C-alpha positions as CSV (number, residue, x, y, z in Angstrom):
1,M,0.0,0.0,0.0
2,I,1.1,3.5,-0.8
3,V,0.2,6.4,1.6
4,T,0.4,10.0,0.4
5,V,0.3,12.7,3.1
6,F,-0.4,16.2,1.8
7,R,0.1,18.9,4.4
8,A,-0.7,22.5,3.5
9,R,-1.4,26.0,4.8
10,L,-3.7,28.4,3.1
11,K,-3.0,31.9,1.8
12,D,-4.9,34.7,3.4
13,G,-8.0,35.9,1.6
14,I,-8.5,32.9,-0.7
15,D,-11.8,31.9,-2.3
16,V,-12.7,29.2,0.2
17,P,-15.8,28.0,-1.7
18,A,-13.7,27.6,-4.9
19,L,-11.1,25.5,-2.9
20,E,-13.9,23.4,-1.5
21,V,-15.4,22.7,-4.9
22,M,-11.9,21.8,-6.2
23,G,-11.3,19.5,-3.2
24,A,-14.6,17.8,-3.6
25,R,-13.9,17.2,-7.3
26,M,-10.4,15.8,-6.6
27,A,-11.9,13.4,-3.9
28,E,-14.5,12.2,-6.4
29,L,-11.9,11.8,-9.1
30,A,-9.4,9.9,-6.8
31,Q,-12.2,7.6,-5.7
32,G,-12.8,6.6,-9.3
33,M,-9.1,5.8,-10.0
34,P,-7.9,2.1,-10.1
35,G,-6.3,1.1,-6.9
36,F,-7.8,3.8,-4.8
37,I,-8.3,2.7,-1.1
38,S,-9.2,5.7,1.0
39,H,-9.1,9.5,1.4
40,K,-9.4,11.5,4.6
41,D,-9.1,15.2,5.3
42,Y,-8.1,16.8,8.7
43,V,-7.4,20.2,10.0
44,A,-5.0,20.6,12.9
45,A,-5.5,23.0,15.8
46,D,-2.8,25.2,14.3
47,G,-4.6,25.5,11.0
48,E,-2.6,23.1,9.0
49,A,-4.7,21.0,6.6
50,V,-3.7,17.3,6.2
51,T,-5.0,14.9,3.5
52,V,-4.2,11.2,3.6
53,V,-4.7,9.2,0.5
54,E,-4.1,5.4,0.1
55,F,-3.5,3.5,-3.1
56,E,-2.8,-0.2,-3.7
57,S,0.6,0.4,-5.4
58,M,3.1,3.1,-6.4
59,E,2.2,2.6,-10.1
60,L,-1.5,3.4,-9.3
61,Q,-0.6,6.3,-7.1
62,E,1.6,7.7,-9.9
63,A,-1.3,7.4,-12.3
64,W,-3.3,9.5,-9.9
65,R,-0.5,12.1,-9.5
66,R,-0.3,12.4,-13.3
67,H,-4.0,12.5,-14.0
68,P,-4.6,15.6,-16.3
69,E,-7.3,17.1,-14.1
70,H,-5.3,16.5,-10.9
71,V,-2.3,18.2,-12.5
72,V,-4.4,21.3,-13.3
73,A,-5.7,21.3,-9.7
74,Q,-2.1,21.0,-8.3
75,Q,-1.0,24.0,-10.4
76,R,-4.1,26.0,-9.3
77,G,-3.4,25.1,-5.7
78,Q,0.1,26.4,-5.9
79,R,-1.0,29.6,-7.7
80,E,-4.2,30.4,-5.8
81,F,-4.7,28.6,-2.5
82,F,-1.5,27.4,-0.7
83,S,1.1,29.5,1.0
84,E,3.1,26.3,1.6
85,Y,2.7,22.6,1.3
86,R,4.5,19.3,1.8
87,I,3.8,16.0,0.1
88,Q,5.1,12.7,1.6
89,V,4.7,9.5,-0.4
90,C,5.3,6.4,1.9
91,E,5.2,2.7,1.4
92,L,3.3,0.8,4.2
93,I,5.8,-1.4,6.2
94,R,3.5,-2.6,8.9
95,E,-0.1,-2.4,9.8
96,M,-1.9,-3.3,13.1
97,K,-5.6,-3.1,13.7
98,L,-8.1,-3.6,16.4
99,P,-10.2,-5.6,16.2
100,R,-8.0,-8.0,14.3
């Protein structure tokens, strides 16, 4: 499993409804991609937004990263919405669950 962690801070004065529409479309698009497992969004107490996305393999995660509509959204995010961001792509080494 490949886990992508996207952490970002928003610019002041952005068009929040436009960002929400774009985010909803990206979630819908990701869910339709082969190998998609899950997607979760969080906002930390300090205002940092965190998105965690899981795909079955690196190949399928890369297909998502390169999807033309996602590429446009990435560029728009850099230009219009995010003052900073960090993307971490990780391979799952171990997983523990309760209940088992």
